[in-house]
C-alpha positions as CSV (number, residue, x, y, z in Angstrom):
1,X,-5.7,-15.7,-27.5
2,X,-3.7,-15.5,-30.6
3,X,-0.3,-16.4,-29.2
4,X,1.3,-19.7,-28.1
5,X,-0.1,-20.6,-24.7
6,X,1.1,-23.6,-22.6
7,X,-2.0,-23.8,-20.3
8,X,-2.2,-26.5,-17.6
9,X,-4.5,-24.9,-15.1
10,X,-6.8,-23.0,-17.5
11,X,-6.2,-19.7,-15.7
12,X,-6.1,-17.9,-19.0
13,X,-9.1,-18.0,-21.4
14,X,-10.0,-16.0,-24.4
15,X,-12.9,-14.5,-22.5
16,X,-10.8,-13.2,-19.6
17,X,-9.3,-14.4,-16.3
18,X,-11.0,-12.9,-13.3
19,X,-9.9,-9.3,-14.0
20,X,-11.6,-6.7,-11.7
21,X,-11.2,-3.1,-11.1
22,X,-8.6,-2.1,-8.5
23,X,-9.9,-1.7,-4.9
24,X,-12.6,-3.0,-2.7
25,X,-15.5,-1.6,-4.6
26,X,-14.4,-3.4,-7.8
27,X,-15.3,-2.6,-11.4
28,X,-15.5,-5.1,-14.2
29,X,-13.3,-3.9,-17.1
30,X,-14.6,-3.5,-20.6
31,X,-12.6,-4.6,-23.6
32,X,-11.9,-2.1,-26.3
33,X,-9.9,-3.9,-29.0
34,X,-9.3,-0.8,-31.1
35,X,-8.0,1.2,-28.1
36,X,-5.9,-1.7,-27.1
37,X,-4.3,-1.9,-30.5
38,X,-3.7,1.8,-31.2
39,X,-3.8,3.4,-27.8
40,X,-5.2,6.6,-26.4
41,X,-3.1,9.5,-25.3
42,X,-3.0,10.3,-21.6
43,X,-4.9,13.5,-22.0
44,X,-8.0,11.8,-23.3
45,X,-10.2,10.8,-20.4
46,X,-7.3,10.6,-17.9
47,X,-9.3,11.9,-15.0
48,X,-10.8,9.3,-12.7
49,X,-7.9,6.9,-12.7
50,X,-6.4,5.2,-9.7
51,X,-3.2,3.3,-9.4
52,X,-3.7,0.7,-6.7
53,X,-1.2,-0.4,-4.0
54,X,0.6,-3.7,-4.5
55,X,-0.9,-5.3,-1.4
56,X,-4.4,-5.1,-3.0
57,X,-5.8,-8.3,-4.7
58,X,-4.0,-9.6,-7.8
59,X,-5.5,-11.5,-10.7
60,X,-2.0,-12.8,-11.5
61,X,1.7,-11.9,-11.7
62,X,3.4,-11.3,-15.0
63,X,7.1,-12.2,-15.6
64,X,9.4,-12.3,-18.6
65,X,11.8,-15.1,-19.7
66,X,15.4,-13.7,-20.3
67,X,17.2,-14.2,-23.6
68,X,20.7,-15.1,-24.6
69,X,21.1,-11.8,-26.4
70,X,21.3,-10.0,-23.0
71,X,22.6,-12.7,-20.6
72,X,25.1,-14.6,-22.8
73,X,26.9,-17.3,-20.8
74,X,25.0,-16.5,-17.6
75,X,21.7,-17.4,-19.3
76,X,21.2,-20.8,-17.6
77,X,21.8,-19.3,-14.2
78,X,19.5,-16.4,-14.6
79,X,16.8,-18.6,-16.1
80,X,17.1,-20.8,-13.0
81,X,16.4,-17.7,-10.8
82,X,13.4,-16.6,-12.9
83,X,12.0,-20.1,-13.0
84,X,12.3,-20.4,-9.2
85,X,10.7,-17.0,-8.6
86,X,7.8,-17.9,-11.0
87,X,7.2,-21.3,-9.5
88,X,7.3,-20.0,-6.0
89,X,4.8,-17.2,-6.6
90,X,2.6,-19.6,-8.5
91,X,2.0,-21.3,-5.1
92,X,0.0,-18.2,-4.1
93,X,-1.4,-16.8,-7.3
94,X,-1.5,-17.4,-11.1
95,X,1.7,-16.5,-13.0
96,X,2.0,-15.7,-16.6
97,X,5.5,-15.9,-18.1
98,X,6.1,-14.0,-21.3
99,X,8.6,-15.8,-23.7
100,X,9.9,-15.0,-27.1
101,X,9.1,-17.2,-30.1
102,X,11.2,-20.3,-29.8
103,X,11.8,-20.0,-26.0
104,X,8.3,-21.1,-24.9
105,X,9.0,-24.8,-24.4
106,X,12.2,-24.1,-22.4
107,X,10.4,-21.6,-20.3
108,X,7.5,-24.1,-19.6
109,X,9.8,-26.9,-18.8
110,X,11.9,-24.9,-16.3
111,X,9.1,-23.0,-14.7
112,X,7.0,-26.0,-14.2
113,X,3.3,-27.1,-14.4
114,X,1.9,-24.2,-12.4
115,X,3.2,-21.4,-14.6
116,X,1.4,-20.3,-17.8
117,X,3.7,-19.4,-20.8
118,X,2.5,-16.9,-23.4
119,X,4.4,-15.9,-26.5
120,X,5.4,-12.3,-26.5
121,X,8.8,-11.2,-27.8
122,X,11.0,-10.0,-25.0
123,X,14.7,-9.0,-24.6
124,X,15.1,-9.3,-20.9
125,X,13.5,-10.3,-17.6
126,X,12.6,-6.9,-16.1
127,X,8.8,-7.2,-16.4
128,X,8.3,-4.4,-13.8
129,X,9.6,-1.9,-16.3
130,X,8.3,-3.3,-19.6
131,X,4.8,-4.5,-18.8
132,X,2.2,-1.7,-18.7
133,X,1.2,-0.1,-15.4
134,X,-2.4,-1.1,-14.7
135,X,-4.9,1.5,-13.4
136,X,-8.5,1.6,-12.6
137,X,-10.0,3.9,-15.3
138,X,-13.5,5.3,-15.7
139,X,-14.6,2.2,-17.6
140,X,-12.5,-0.4,-15.8
141,X,-9.0,-1.7,-16.1
142,X,-6.6,0.1,-18.4
143,X,-2.9,-0.5,-19.2
144,X,-0.6,2.6,-19.2
145,X,2.2,2.2,-21.7
146,X,5.2,4.2,-20.4
147,X,7.1,4.1,-23.7
148,X,10.0,1.9,-22.4
149,X,13.3,3.0,-24.1
150,X,15.9,0.7,-22.4
151,X,16.3,3.0,-19.4
152,X,17.4,5.9,-21.5
153,X,19.0,3.8,-24.3
154,X,21.4,1.9,-22.1
155,X,20.3,-1.6,-23.3
156,X,19.0,-3.3,-26.4
157,X,15.2,-3.0,-26.2
158,X,13.8,-3.7,-29.7
159,X,11.4,-6.2,-28.3
160,X,11.0,-4.9,-24.7
161,X,9.8,-1.6,-26.1
162,X,6.8,-3.4,-27.6
163,X,6.0,-5.6,-24.6
164,X,3.3,-3.2,-23.2
165,X,1.4,-2.9,-26.4
166,X,1.7,-6.6,-27.2
167,X,0.5,-7.6,-23.7
168,X,-2.5,-5.4,-23.9
169,X,-3.4,-6.6,-27.3
170,X,-3.0,-10.2,-26.2
171,X,-5.3,-9.8,-23.2
172,X,-7.8,-7.3,-24.6
173,X,-7.1,-4.6,-22.1
174,X,-7.4,-0.9,-23.2
175,X,-4.1,0.8,-23.8
176,X,-3.3,4.4,-22.7
177,X,-0.1,5.8,-24.1
178,X,1.8,8.2,-21.8
179,X,3.3,11.3,-23.1
180,X,6.4,10.7,-21.1
181,X,9.0,8.0,-20.7
182,X,9.2,6.1,-17.5
183,X,9.3,2.5,-16.0
184,X,7.1,0.7,-13.5
185,X,10.0,0.4,-11.1
186,X,10.2,4.2,-10.9
187,X,6.8,4.5,-9.4
188,X,5.6,3.6,-5.8
189,X,2.2,4.3,-4.4
190,X,0.0,3.7,-1.4
191,X,-3.1,3.3,-3.5
192,X,-4.6,6.5,-1.9
193,X,-3.1,9.1,-4.2
194,X,0.5,9.4,-3.0
195,X,3.3,8.7,-5.4
196,X,7.0,8.3,-4.6
197,X,9.5,8.9,-7.4
198,X,13.3,9.5,-7.8
199,X,14.0,12.6,-9.9
200,X,17.1,10.9,-11.4
201,X,14.9,8.2,-13.1
202,X,12.4,10.5,-14.8
203,X,13.6,14.1,-14.9
204,X,16.5,13.0,-17.0
205,X,17.5,13.9,-20.6
206,X,17.8,10.2,-21.5
207,X,14.0,9.8,-21.0
208,X,12.3,13.1,-21.1
209,X,14.7,15.7,-22.5
210,X,13.8,19.4,-22.0
211,X,10.9,18.6,-19.6
212,X,10.8,20.1,-16.1
213,X,9.9,18.3,-12.9
214,X,6.8,20.3,-12.5
215,X,5.6,19.4,-16.0
216,X,6.3,15.7,-15.5
217,X,4.7,15.7,-12.1
218,X,1.5,17.1,-13.6
219,X,1.5,14.4,-16.2
220,X,2.0,11.7,-13.6
221,X,-0.7,13.0,-11.4
222,X,-3.2,13.0,-14.3
223,X,-2.1,9.7,-15.8
224,X,-2.1,7.7,-12.6
225,X,-4.8,9.6,-10.6
226,X,-2.4,10.9,-8.0
227,X,-3.0,13.8,-5.6
228,X,0.6,14.2,-4.3
229,X,4.1,13.3,-5.6
230,X,7.0,13.1,-3.2
231,X,10.4,13.4,-5.0
232,X,13.8,12.0,-4.0
233,X,17.0,13.0,-5.6
234,X,18.1,9.5,-6.6
235,X,21.4,8.9,-8.4
236,X,22.1,9.6,-12.0
237,X,24.2,7.3,-14.1
238,X,25.5,4.8,-11.5
239,X,23.1,2.0,-12.4
240,X,21.1,1.1,-15.5
241,X,17.8,2.4,-14.0
242,X,19.2,5.7,-12.7
243,X,18.1,4.7,-9.2
244,X,14.5,3.4,-9.3
245,X,12.4,4.0,-6.3
246,X,11.6,0.3,-5.8
247,X,15.1,-0.4,-4.4
248,X,15.0,2.7,-2.1
249,X,11.6,3.3,-0.5
250,X,8.5,1.1,-0.5
251,X,5.1,1.6,1.0
252,X,3.9,-1.3,3.2
253,X,0.7,0.4,4.4
254,X,-0.8,3.9,4.1
255,X,1.5,6.2,5.9
256,X,4.3,3.6,6.5
257,X,7.4,3.0,4.3
258,X,10.4,0.8,4.4
259,X,13.7,2.6,3.6
260,X,16.8,0.8,2.3
261,X,19.8,1.8,4.5
262,X,23.5,0.7,4.3
263,X,24.5,-2.4,6.1
264,X,27.6,-3.1,8.2
265,X,30.8,-1.7,6.9
266,X,29.2,0.0,3.9
267,X,31.1,2.9,2.4
268,X,29.9,6.5,2.4
269,X,29.2,6.4,-1.3
270,X,26.5,7.8,-3.6
271,X,24.0,5.1,-2.5
272,X,24.5,5.8,1.2
273,X,24.0,9.5,0.5
274,X,20.9,8.7,-1.5
275,X,19.4,6.8,1.4
276,X,20.3,9.7,3.8
277,X,18.7,12.2,1.4
278,X,15.5,10.1,1.2
279,X,15.4,9.9,4.9
280,X,15.6,13.7,5.2
281,X,12.7,14.0,2.7
282,X,10.5,11.5,4.5
283,X,11.1,12.9,7.9
284,X,9.2,16.1,6.9
285,X,6.8,14.5,4.5
286,X,3.0,13.9,4.6
287,X,1.0,11.7,2.2
288,X,-1.9,12.7,0.1
289,X,-4.2,12.6,3.1
290,X,-1.9,14.8,5.2
291,X,-0.8,11.9,7.3
292,X,2.8,12.0,8.6
293,X,4.9,9.1,7.1
294,X,6.4,6.6,9.4
295,X,9.9,5.4,8.3
296,X,11.1,1.9,9.1
297,X,14.7,1.2,8.2
298,X,15.5,-2.1,6.3
299,X,19.3,-2.5,6.4
300,X,21.2,-4.1,3.6
301,X,23.3,-7.2,4.3
302,X,27.0,-7.1,5.0
303,X,28.7,-7.3,1.6
304,X,31.5,-9.4,3.1
305,X,28.9,-12.2,3.9
306,X,26.8,-12.3,0.8
307,X,26.9,-15.0,-1.9
308,X,26.7,-12.8,-4.9
309,X,29.3,-10.7,-6.6
310,X,29.8,-8.0,-9.2
311,X,29.8,-4.2,-9.3
312,X,26.1,-4.1,-10.2
313,X,24.9,-6.5,-7.5
314,X,21.7,-5.2,-5.9
315,X,21.6,-6.2,-2.2
316,X,18.4,-4.3,-1.3
317,X,15.8,-6.1,0.7
318,X,13.4,-3.3,-0.3
319,X,13.1,-4.9,-3.7
320,X,10.5,-7.3,-2.3
321,X,7.2,-8.3,-4.1
322,X,3.8,-8.4,-2.4
323,X,1.4,-11.1,-3.8
324,X,-1.8,-12.7,-2.6
325,X,-1.1,-14.1,0.8
326,X,2.7,-13.7,0.6
327,X,5.6,-11.3,0.4
328,X,8.6,-12.6,-1.6
329,X,11.9,-11.3,-0.2
330,X,15.4,-11.6,-1.7
331,X,17.9,-13.7,0.4
332,X,21.6,-12.9,0.0
333,X,23.4,-15.3,2.3
334,X,24.1,-13.0,5.3
335,X,22.1,-15.1,7.8
336,X,21.7,-12.4,10.4
337,X,20.6,-9.7,7.8
338,X,18.4,-12.1,6.0
339,X,16.6,-13.1,9.2
340,X,16.3,-9.4,10.3
341,X,14.7,-8.5,7.0
342,X,12.2,-11.4,7.3
343,X,11.3,-10.3,10.8
344,X,10.8,-6.7,9.7
345,X,8.6,-7.8,6.8
346,X,6.6,-10.2,8.9
347,X,5.9,-7.5,11.4
348,X,4.5,-5.3,8.6
349,X,2.5,-8.2,7.0
350,X,1.4,-10.4,9.9
351,X,-1.3,-12.1,7.8
352,X,1.0,-13.1,4.9
353,X,3.8,-15.6,4.5
354,X,7.2,-14.1,4.2
355,X,9.0,-16.2,1.5
356,X,12.7,-15.8,1.0
357,X,14.2,-16.6,-2.4
358,X,17.9,-16.7,-3.4
359,X,18.3,-14.7,-6.6
360,X,22.1,-14.3,-6.9
361,X,22.2,-14.0,-10.7
362,X,19.3,-11.7,-11.0
363,X,20.8,-9.5,-8.3
364,X,24.2,-9.6,-10.1
365,X,22.4,-8.0,-13.0
366,X,21.3,-5.1,-10.8
367,X,17.8,-6.1,-10.0
368,X,15.6,-8.0,-7.6
369,X,12.3,-9.9,-7.2
370,X,10.2,-6.7,-7.6
371,X,12.1,-5.8,-10.8
372,X,11.3,-9.2,-12.3
373,X,7.5,-9.2,-11.5
374,X,4.5,-7.1,-12.4
375,X,1.1,-7.4,-10.7
376,X,-2.2,-7.4,-12.6
377,X,-5.0,-6.3,-10.3
378,X,-8.2,-8.2,-9.8
379,X,-9.4,-11.5,-8.3
380,X,-7.8,-14.8,-9.4
381,X,-10.1,-17.4,-10.8
382,X,-10.7,-20.4,-8.7
């Protein structure tokens, strides 16, 4: 690799690191340096792709090291959160932490010996949205660059807009350039051709001006190998993401979803109405296989009992992250709600550890564990 790498376990090598195609059958990816550098448009060879489910095997988890330009005086606290998440996940699968030039040593020191640090310029910590979406293509693994634009120009993104291309160059993975603007957090799939999306986060003039929902749906289906898209209204303009799906509805198995619902004493606000609207959609929905969708409610904590604060605080347990052997769940300080969320996740994932992590500063920035992580499919090296 060309970039600075602090490598203690030797997970990363110039020749590769256990990448396989998505799914049980497997398919060893080919490396196309020219395609990785310049990119193909989505219309070229887009058929035959598949976006896998998060519970499928991972080669590793990708994260990003936050910068002072975004976090200011809160930087030490948010870096503590990210270092904790990275080190905890590294107990189950390899973790690569992207850090800007000059930040590598600090990232390596804080994240610890089990986390690999790679030099890629970043602005912020939200790897779910800036790292490419990885799909199984006709010739193996591909990275889909969704043209990150700072969630519709809401935040500085000079470096984050280049993370997808830089990552794919660094790791020799072919790049596919989408003809739309979206983020990884706006997409949720069962791995069997069903896609969940909020309309507010994609059919929005700040990402895709002048484009209809039907047009964008057709592009998503071809780009990601989907057979059915289920749309939710979402919420426009109330948070930086315009209401990503990964804090509202998540698949935990084919035909089964967890739905974020208000906790005790929650107001009847736009978020409560968004949850109710999502429930109304799901109650009559079927997936790509025509299976009815089972909805399991995952209530938020009581805001009077949580540790965090701030208008942007994200108290959604639905923003969990599934890794090899474990599910990482945000913990907010409402003991009853935290325990209930752990029990619900354990019931859905009986063979995985449910690992709670306190992320008060990350949550105060409007995100969660899922927002801060991105899975690279494949088998980890021994």
